[in-house]
KOLMI-184331 format. One line per field, with one value per residue (C-alpha): residue number from 1; residue in one letter; x, y, z. Coordinates in steps of 0.5 Angstrom, whole numbers. Example, Ala and Ser with C-alpha at 12.3 -4.5 7.8 and 13.67 -1.06 7.14 Angstrom:
BEGIN
i <- (1_2)
aa <- (A_S)
x <- (25_27)
y <- (-9_-2)
z <- (16_14)
This chain:
BEGIN
i <- (1_2_3_4_5_6_7_8_9_10_11_12_13_14_15_16_17_18_19_20_21_22_23_24_25_26_27_28_29_30_31_32_33_34_35_36_37_38_39_40_41_42_43_44_45_46_47_48_49_50_51_52_53_54_55_56_57_58_59_60_61_62_63_64_65_66_67_68_69_70_71_72_73_74_75_76_77_78_79_80_81_82_83_84_85_86_87_88_89_90_91_92_93_94_95_96_97_98_99_100_101_102_103_104_105_106_107_108_109_110_111_112_113_114_115_116_117_118_119_120_121_122_123_124_125_126_127_128_129_130_131_132_133_134_135_136_137_138_139_140_141_142_143_144_145_146_147_148_149_150_151_152_153_154_155_156_157_158_159_160_161_162_163_164_165_166_167_168_169_170_171_172_173_174_175_176_177_178_179_180_181_182_183_184_185_186_187_188_189_190_191_192_193_194_195_196_197_198_199_200_201_202_203_204_205_206_207_208_209_210_211_212_213_214_215_216_217_218_219_220_221_222_223_224_225_226_227_228_229_230_231_232_233_234_235_236_237_238_239_240_241_242_243_244_245_246_247_248_249_250_251_252_253_254_255_256_257_258_259_260_261_262_263_264_265_266_267_268_269_270_271_272_273_274_275_276_277_278_279_280_281_282_283_284_285_286_287_288_289_290_291_292_293_294_295_296_297_298_299_300_301_302_303_304_305_306_307_308_309_310_311_312_313_314_315_316_317_318_319_320_321_322_323_324_325_326_327_328_329_330_331_332_333_334_335_336_337_338_339_340_341_342_343_344_345_346_347_348_349_350_351_352_353_354_355_356_357_358_359_360_361_362_363_364_365_366_367_368_369_370_371_372_373_374_375_376_377_378_379_380_381_382_383_384_385_386_387_388_389_390_391_392_393_394_395_396_397_398_399_400_401_402_403_404_405_406_407_408_409_410_411_412_413_414_415_416_417_418_419_420_421_422_423_424_425_426_427_428_429_430_431_432_433_434_435_436_437_438_439_440_441_442_443_444_445_446_447_448_449_450_451_452_453_454_455_456_457_458_459_460_461_462_463_464_465_466_467_468_469_470_471_472_473_474_475_476_477_478_479_480_481_482_483_484_485_486_487_488_489_490_491_492_493_494_495_496_497_498_499_500_501_502_503_504_505_506_507_508_509_510_511_512_513_514_515_516_517_518_519_520_521_522_523_524_525_526_527_528_529_530_531_532_533_534_535_536_537_538_539_540_541_542_543_544_545_546_547_548_549_550_551_552_553_554_555_556_557_558_559_560_561_562_563_564_565_566_567_568_569_570_571_572_573_574_575_576_577_578_579_580_581_582_583_584_585_586_587_588_589_590_591_592_593_594_595_596_597_598_599_600_601_602_603_604_605_606_607_608_609_610_611_612_613_614_615_616_617_618_619_620_621_622_623_624_625_626_627_628_629_630_631_632_633_634_635_636_637_638_639_640_641_642_643_644_645_646_647_648_649_650_651_652_653_654_655_656_657_658_659_660_661_662_663_664_665_666_667_668_669_670_671_672_673_674_675_676_677_678_679_680_681_682_683_684_685_686_687_688_689_690_691_692_693_694_695_696_697_698_699_700_701_702_703_704_705_706_707_708_709_710_711_712_713_714_715_716_717_718_719_720)
aa <- (X_X_X_X_X_X_X_X_X_X_X_X_X_X_X_X_X_X_X_X_X_X_X_X_X_X_X_X_X_X_X_X_X_X_X_X_X_X_X_X_X_X_X_X_X_X_X_X_X_X_X_X_X_X_X_X_X_X_X_X_X_X_X_X_X_X_X_X_X_X_X_X_X_X_X_X_X_X_X_X_X_X_X_X_X_X_X_X_X_X_X_X_X_X_X_X_X_X_X_X_X_X_X_X_X_X_X_X_X_X_X_X_X_X_X_X_X_X_X_X_X_X_X_X_X_X_X_X_X_X_X_X_X_X_X_X_X_X_X_X_X_X_X_X_X_X_X_X_X_X_X_X_X_X_X_X_X_X_X_X_X_X_X_X_X_X_X_X_X_X_X_X_X_X_X_X_X_X_X_X_X_X_X_X_X_X_X_X_X_X_X_X_X_X_X_X_X_X_X_X_X_X_X_X_X_X_X_X_X_X_X_X_X_X_X_X_X_X_X_X_X_X_X_X_X_X_X_X_X_X_X_X_X_X_X_X_X_X_X_X_X_X_X_X_X_X_X_X_X_X_X_X_X_X_X_X_X_X_X_X_X_X_X_X_X_X_X_X_X_X_X_X_X_X_X_X_X_X_X_X_X_X_X_X_X_X_X_X_X_X_X_X_X_X_X_X_X_X_X_X_X_X_X_X_X_X_X_X_X_X_X_X_X_X_X_X_X_X_X_X_X_X_X_X_X_X_X_X_X_X_X_X_X_X_X_X_X_X_X_X_X_X_X_X_X_X_X_X_X_X_X_X_X_X_X_X_X_X_X_X_X_X_X_X_X_X_X_X_X_X_X_X_X_X_X_X_X_X_X_X_X_X_X_X_X_X_X_X_X_X_X_X_X_X_X_X_X_X_X_X_X_X_X_X_X_X_X_X_X_X_X_X_X_X_X_X_X_X_X_X_X_X_X_X_X_X_X_X_X_X_X_X_X_X_X_X_X_X_X_X_X_X_X_X_X_X_X_X_X_X_X_X_X_X_X_X_X_X_X_X_X_X_X_X_X_X_X_X_X_X_X_X_X_X_X_X_X_X_X_X_X_X_X_X_X_X_X_X_X_X_X_X_X_X_X_X_X_X_X_X_X_X_X_X_X_X_X_X_X_X_X_X_X_X_X_X_X_X_X_X_X_X_X_X_X_X_X_X_X_X_X_X_X_X_X_X_X_X_X_X_X_X_X_X_X_X_X_X_X_X_X_X_X_X_X_X_X_X_X_X_X_X_X_X_X_X_X_X_X_X_X_X_X_X_X_X_X_X_X_X_X_X_X_X_X_X_X_X_X_X_X_X_X_X_X_X_X_X_X_X_X_X_X_X_X_X_X_X_X_X_X_X_X_X_X_X_X_X_X_X_X_X_X_X_X_X_X_X_X_X_X_X_X_X_X_X_X_X_X_X_X_X_X_X_X_X_X_X_X_X_X_X_X_X_X_X_X_X_X_X_X_X_X_X_X_X_X_X_X_X_X_X_X_X_X_X_X_X_X_X_X_X_X_X_X_X_X_X_X_X_X_X_X_X_X_X_X_X_X_X_X_X_X_X_X_X_X_X_X_X_X_X_X_X_X_X_X_X_X_X)
x <- (-49_-45_-46_-39_-38_-44_-40_-33_-37_-40_-34_-30_-36_-36_-28_-29_-34_-30_-24_-28_-31_-25_-21_-27_-27_-20_-20_-25_-22_-15_-19_-23_-17_-13_-19_-20_-12_-12_-18_-15_-9_-12_-16_-10_-6_-12_-12_-5_-4_-10_-5_1_-2_-5_2_4_-1_0_8_6_2_7_13_8_7_14_16_11_12_15_20_22_23_29_33_32_33_37_45_45_40_40_40_32_30_34_31_24_25_28_22_17_21_21_13_13_17_13_6_6_8_11_16_22_26_27_33_33_39_41_45_47_51_52_48_43_38_36_30_32_32_38_43_45_46_41_45_51_55_54_61_61_53_53_48_52_47_42_48_50_42_42_48_46_39_39_37_31_24_20_16_19_21_28_29_36_39_42_47_46_52_49_52_46_42_42_42_35_32_29_23_25_22_25_22_26_25_24_25_32_37_42_43_42_36_35_32_27_28_23_25_20_22_20_18_13_10_10_6_2_0_-1_-3_-3_-4_3_1_4_3_7_10_8_14_14_18_20_21_28_26_29_25_24_20_15_11_10_13_21_22_19_24_23_30_30_24_25_28_23_18_21_21_14_13_17_11_6_2_-2_-4_-1_2_8_12_19_23_17_12_6_6_1_3_-2_0_-2_0_2_5_2_5_12_12_8_6_6_3_7_4_5_-1_0_-7_-4_-2_-9_-10_-5_-7_-14_-11_-7_-14_-17_-11_-12_-19_-18_-12_-15_-22_-26_-34_-39_-36_-30_-35_-39_-33_-30_-37_-37_-29_-31_-37_-33_-28_-33_-36_-30_-29_-35_-34_-27_-30_-36_-30_-26_-32_-33_-26_-27_-33_-29_-23_-28_-31_-24_-22_-29_-27_-20_-23_-28_-22_-18_-23_-25_-17_-16_-22_-19_-12_-14_-18_-24_-31_-36_-40_-35_-35_-39_-37_-44_-50_-54_-51_-52_-52_-47_-42_-37_-30_-27_-20_-18_-10_-6_-2_6_5_12_15_10_4_10_14_8_5_11_8_4_-2_-3_-3_-8_-12_-11_-14_-20_-22_-21_-25_-31_-31_-31_-37_-41_-41_-44_-51_-50_-55_-51_-44_-43_-36_-30_-23_-16_-9_-3_-1_-4_-10_-17_-22_-30_-35_-41_-48_-47_-52_-48_-46_-39_-41_-42_-36_-32_-36_-34_-27_-26_-29_-24_-18_-21_-22_-15_-11_-8_-8_-12_-13_-19_-20_-27_-28_-34_-40_-38_-40_-38_-34_-29_-28_-21_-19_-21_-18_-11_-12_-14_-8_-3_-7_-5_2_-1_-1_6_4_-3_-1_-4_-10_-14_-21_-19_-24_-23_-25_-20_-14_-16_-15_-9_-6_-7_-3_4_10_17_22_23_31_31_28_33_39_37_36_43_46_43_46_53_53_50_44_40_33_33_35_29_24_26_26_19_16_19_16_9_10_11_6_1_3_2_5_9_12_13_18_22_22_24_30_32_32_36_41_42_42_47_52_51_53_58_61_61_64_70_71_71_75_70_67_60_55_50_50_50_45_40_35_34_32_27_24_22_19_12_10_12_13_18_22_22_24_30_33_32_36_41_42_43_48_52_52_54_60_63_63_66_71_73_74_79_82_83_85_91_93_93_98_102_102_104_110_113_112_116_122_123_120_127_129_129_124_119_112_105_108_114_109_104_110_112_105_104_98_95_98_91_87_92_91_83_83_88_84_78_80_85_82_88_92_98_102_100_102_109_110_108_113_119_117_117_123_127_124_127_134_134_133_137_143_148_147_147_141_142_144_137_134_137_136_129_128_127_131_130_133_129_122_124_125_119_115_118_116_109_108_112_111_119_125_129_135_130_127_133_136_129_129_136_135_129_133_138)
y <- (80_86_88_88_81_79_82_79_72_73_75_69_65_68_67_59_58_62_58_51_53_55_49_45_48_48_40_39_43_40_33_35_38_32_28_33_33_25_25_30_26_20_23_26_19_15_20_19_12_11_15_10_4_6_8_1_-2_2_1_-6_-6_-2_-7_-13_-10_-9_-16_-18_-13_-17_-11_-10_-17_-17_-12_-16_-23_-23_-23_-20_-14_-11_-4_-4_-8_-4_2_-1_-3_4_7_3_4_11_10_7_12_17_14_16_23_20_15_18_13_6_1_-6_-10_-16_-20_-24_-18_-14_-9_-4_0_6_11_17_25_25_20_22_15_10_4_3_-3_-5_-4_4_5_12_10_6_5_2_-2_-6_-7_-10_-14_-17_-17_-24_-20_-16_-18_-17_-10_-8_0_1_8_11_17_18_24_26_28_36_40_44_38_36_29_26_22_15_10_4_-2_-8_-14_-21_-28_-31_-38_-37_-38_-34_-27_-30_-27_-21_-15_-9_-3_3_9_14_21_22_30_28_23_28_33_27_26_33_37_44_42_43_39_45_42_36_31_25_19_13_7_1_-6_-5_1_6_13_18_25_25_31_36_42_41_45_40_37_30_28_30_25_19_15_16_14_8_6_6_3_-3_-4_-5_1_4_12_15_21_23_28_30_37_40_39_34_30_25_20_16_10_5_0_1_-2_-9_-9_-8_-1_4_11_16_22_26_33_37_40_47_48_47_54_57_53_55_62_60_58_64_68_63_64_72_71_67_71_78_76_79_80_80_84_80_73_77_78_71_68_72_70_63_64_67_61_56_60_60_53_51_55_51_44_46_48_42_37_41_40_33_32_35_30_24_26_27_20_17_20_18_11_11_13_8_2_4_4_-2_-5_-3_-5_-12_-19_-17_-19_-14_-18_-17_-9_-4_2_1_3_0_-5_-3_-8_-3_3_8_9_15_17_24_25_32_33_35_32_31_37_42_41_38_44_49_45_42_40_33_35_41_36_32_39_41_34_34_41_39_32_37_42_36_32_39_39_32_30_28_22_19_18_12_13_18_18_20_16_19_21_25_21_22_16_17_11_13_11_9_14_20_23_24_32_33_30_34_40_38_37_45_48_44_47_54_54_51_53_46_41_34_28_24_17_14_7_3_1_-5_-10_-9_-15_-12_-5_-8_-10_-4_1_-3_-2_5_7_4_8_14_13_15_22_22_20_24_30_32_35_30_26_19_13_6_4_10_7_0_1_5_-1_-6_-1_-2_2_1_7_6_4_9_15_14_13_20_23_21_23_30_31_28_34_39_40_42_44_38_33_36_35_27_28_31_25_20_22_23_16_14_18_14_7_3_5_-1_0_7_5_1_6_12_7_6_13_15_10_13_20_19_15_21_26_22_21_29_30_25_28_35_34_37_35_38_36_35_28_22_18_21_15_17_24_22_16_21_26_27_29_28_36_36_30_34_41_37_34_40_44_39_39_47_46_41_45_52_48_45_51_55_49_50_57_56_51_56_61_57_55_62_63_57_59_67_64_60_65_70_65_63_68_70_63_64_58_59_58_55_48_49_51_45_41_44_43_36_39_40_46_48_47_52_57_57_57_63_67_65_68_74_76_76_70_67_70_77_76_73_79_84_81_81_88_91_87_91_97_96_94_100_105_102_99_101_94_94_93_87_84_86_83_76_77_78_72_76_72_77_84_88_84_87_94_94_91_96_102_100_99_105_110_111_107_103_108_114_111_110_117_120_115_116_124_123_119_125)
z <- (153_150_143_142_145_140_134_136_137_130_127_130_128_121_121_122_118_112_114_113_107_104_106_104_97_96_97_92_87_88_87_81_78_78_76_70_68_68_63_59_59_57_52_49_49_46_40_39_40_35_30_32_31_24_22_24_20_14_15_15_9_6_7_5_-2_-2_-1_-6_-11_-17_-19_-13_-11_-17_-13_-7_-9_-16_-15_-22_-24_-31_-32_-34_-28_-24_-27_-26_-19_-16_-20_-16_-10_-10_-11_-5_-1_-4_-2_5_8_14_11_10_6_4_4_0_2_-2_1_-5_-8_-2_-4_-1_-6_-3_-4_0_0_4_0_-7_-10_-11_-10_-5_-3_4_6_4_6_9_14_19_24_19_15_22_23_16_16_23_25_29_36_33_31_25_25_32_33_33_35_32_29_22_21_14_9_9_14_14_16_23_25_24_29_26_28_23_22_18_15_13_12_19_16_14_20_22_18_12_9_5_9_8_12_12_16_19_21_29_27_22_27_32_27_25_32_35_29_32_39_42_48_52_59_58_53_49_50_46_50_46_50_52_56_51_50_45_45_39_41_46_50_48_55_59_64_62_62_70_71_66_72_76_71_68_76_76_69_72_77_72_74_68_70_76_80_83_86_84_84_88_83_82_75_72_67_63_59_54_49_42_36_38_45_43_45_50_49_55_56_62_64_71_74_72_75_82_82_82_87_91_90_93_99_100_99_104_109_108_110_116_119_117_120_114_115_110_105_104_105_99_95_96_94_87_86_87_83_77_78_77_72_68_70_67_60_60_61_56_51_53_51_45_43_45_40_35_36_37_30_27_29_26_20_20_22_16_11_14_13_6_4_8_4_-3_-2_1_-1_3_0_0_5_10_10_13_8_4_7_1_-3_-10_-16_-20_-18_-22_-19_-20_-18_-18_-18_-16_-22_-21_-14_-12_-16_-14_-9_-4_-5_-3_2_6_12_12_15_11_5_8_9_2_0_5_2_-6_-4_-1_-7_-12_-8_-7_-14_-15_-12_-5_-6_-12_-7_-4_-1_-1_2_0_1_4_-4_-9_-10_-8_-9_-10_-11_-14_-17_-25_-26_-26_-32_-35_-36_-29_-27_-32_-29_-22_-24_-27_-21_-16_-21_-21_-14_-12_-18_-19_-25_-24_-27_-27_-29_-29_-29_-33_-29_-25_-20_-13_-13_-18_-14_-11_-18_-22_-17_-18_-25_-25_-20_-25_-31_-27_-31_-37_-35_-38_-45_-45_-41_-34_-33_-37_-36_-38_-38_-38_-45_-47_-43_-45_-52_-52_-47_-53_-58_-58_-61_-62_-65_-72_-73_-78_-74_-68_-73_-77_-70_-67_-74_-74_-67_-68_-74_-69_-74_-68_-71_-76_-70_-66_-71_-71_-63_-64_-68_-64_-58_-61_-63_-56_-53_-58_-55_-48_-42_-42_-49_-48_-42_-46_-52_-47_-44_-52_-53_-47_-48_-55_-53_-48_-53_-58_-52_-50_-57_-58_-52_-54_-61_-59_-53_-48_-41_-39_-34_-40_-41_-36_-33_-38_-37_-29_-31_-36_-32_-27_-31_-31_-38_-46_-46_-40_-44_-50_-47_-43_-49_-53_-47_-47_-54_-55_-48_-52_-58_-54_-50_-57_-60_-55_-54_-62_-61_-56_-60_-66_-62_-59_-66_-69_-63_-65_-72_-70_-66_-71_-76_-72_-71_-78_-83_-84_-87_-95_-96_-90_-92_-89_-90_-85_-80_-82_-81_-74_-72_-76_-79_-86_-89_-93_-86_-83_-88_-88_-80_-80_-86_-82_-75_-77_-83_-88_-91_-88_-94_-93_-85_-87_-92_-86_-81_-86_-88_-81_-79_-86_-84_-77_-80_-85_-79_-74_-77_-83_-86_-93_-97_-100_-93_-90_-96_-94_-87_-88_-92_-99_-104_-110_-109_-115_-112_-105_-108_-112_-106_-101_-105_-106_-99_-96_-102_-102_-104_-98_-99_-98_-92_-89_-90_-87_-81_-79_-80_-75_-70_-70)
C-alpha cells in the first residue's frame, strides 16, 4: 500500500479516534458538571436553611418571652394602662426589638382598647389607635387573623412615611391565643426585614449563579438572596408547576438555557427554600464541543492531538484546583455552621429550663463555675452606627470575644458565646482572678477603641447558671447609675440592689423654684445632688425617681412657657428621652442644655416684648404730647399698665427718662412751628403742651442757646 494511502488512512483513523475521545469527554464532563452543580446548590441550600430555621426558632423564643413578660403583658391585656406601666412596657418592647439585628419592628395589638403599641425605627410614635395605624396591611392582619396560623411566615410589604425610604419587604410572624374563638384574641406581631435575612444567609457570597427563593404554603414567593439580575420572574411558573409534582431536586430547560432547582422544607414545613441556578459552565462545554468539531472537520494530526491533550489536561488541572477550593470553602462553611450550632446550643441552654444533665456544652462538669458578661457600651447609639450591617457586628463581637479569651488561660475556659445584641458570655473555672479579667477587659478596649462593662458572678453551682445569667442581664441596667466602662461584681450589685432612694421633697421643690426663677446655676446644683442620690440606689428605685424628676421638670418647663408666652421644643415627653439615655452624666447634660435653651428663649421673648412696648409708648406720646396734662399716667391708662413699670422699662431700653423724651418731642415741635409758621409764641407754647410761657422761654434758651424770637429770626433768614 502506498505511503500516501497509509498516511490518509492514518489521518482518518486519528480523526475518528479524536472525534470519539472528544465526544466521550464532553458527555462525561456534562454529567460531572451537572452533578457538581447539584452538590453545590444543595450545600448552599442546606446552609441557608439552617439560618432560616435558626431565625424561626429565635423569633419563636422571642414571641414566647414577649407573651410571658409581665411588663409587656400589661400593654397586651389591660384596657387602662397607666403612664408608668406604659413607659416600662415600651422600654421592654424596645429591648426585645433591639435584641436581634434581623428583627425590624414589633407590634402589640390590645383589642380591649383598640390600641397598637409599637417599637419600630420607621414609625414616629409608640402608640396608635388601630383605626389610624400607618401600617395598613399589618392593621388588617391584627384585626382579622382567623385564616392565619401561629408562627406561619407572612410575606408582605410596608410603605414608610419617609419619601427617601423605599417600600420594605417584610417576613412577619404573629402570635395569638388559639383558644380564643373568632378574632377576639390580642395579637403580637414580629416583623423581619427581607434584606437583613438575605445578608444573614449569604454574607459575602452573592450567589452569582442564581437566587434563593422562600416559598410559603400559599405559593407566594420572595427573593431573599442572590443575583437580582437573574431572570427568576420568567421561570417562576415553570418552577411552581414542578413543585406541585412534589419533586425535590430537578433540572429543566427554559428560554434556551438549562437550570437546576434544589429544594428543602423550612420553618417547620410551613415554607420551602429553593436554590435556582443556571448551568453557566455549559458555555465552556460548548466551547469544548466547538474545538472538537474543528478537530474533526480539519482532521489535524498528532500536533493538534497533542495540543488538545494539553488543553484538556490544563482544564482538568484547573477543575481539580477549583474542586479543592470548593472543598476548602465547604469545610470553612461547615466549621462556621458547627460554631453557630454550638453557640445556638449554649444560648438555648441559658434561656431555657434545661437541666445540666440534658446538655452537652460541658466536656467536664466542674462543681462550680464563674459566669461573665461582657457588654458593649453605647451599643444602640455608637456600635450600630459604626457597623450598620448585622454580619459586621457579629464579626466585631467574635473578634472581641477572641481577644478577651486570648488574655485568659485557655484551660480555665469552659464555654463562650455571644448573643444577637451587645452581650458576650464566658463561663470560667472559679480559679480565675478578677485582676486577670480586668486586664483582659483593658486589652479589648485598647485594641478596639470601645467601652465595655464587665459583670462577674460569684462562684456558683452548675444548676444556678441560668438564673444567674438572667440576673446578670438585668444588672446591665446599672450602667445607667454607675456609668459605662466599669467592672461590676455580684456582691457589689446585690448590695446596691438592697438600697432604696427617693428624692427628698425639699430638694425637688427647691429645684423647681430655682428653674422658675431662671436661676440656672443654683438649679444645676440641686439637680446634681438629686442625680447623685439616684445613682446610689437600686435600679428599680432610680427608675421611679427619674420618672418623678422628668414629670416635675416637664411641669416646670411648661409653666415657664405659659408664664412667658413662648412656645419652644424644649419640653414635652421628657420622660421618654430620659429613660432612653445610658448614663446619669448624659441625663445631667441633657437637662442642663434644656435649662439654658429655655432661659435663652425667655430672654429673647422678653426683649421682643419690651421693644414692642417702647414702640407703643412712643406712638402714644407723639399723638398726645401736646395735651396740657399729658404724662406717663396717660400712656399707662391707654395701655392698661402700671405707670411706674412703664417708666422703668422706658429708661432701661432707651437710656433716658420718659419726661426727657416728652420734653424733646415738644421742643422739636416748637422749633418747627417757630421756623415754618407765623404763629405767636404764646400760641406755640400752648400748642406744644407747655402751660407756662416764662418756663418755656427759660427752657428754650437753655436747650437752644437763644430766645424763641431770636431762633425764629435766624431760621426764617436761612430759609430765605
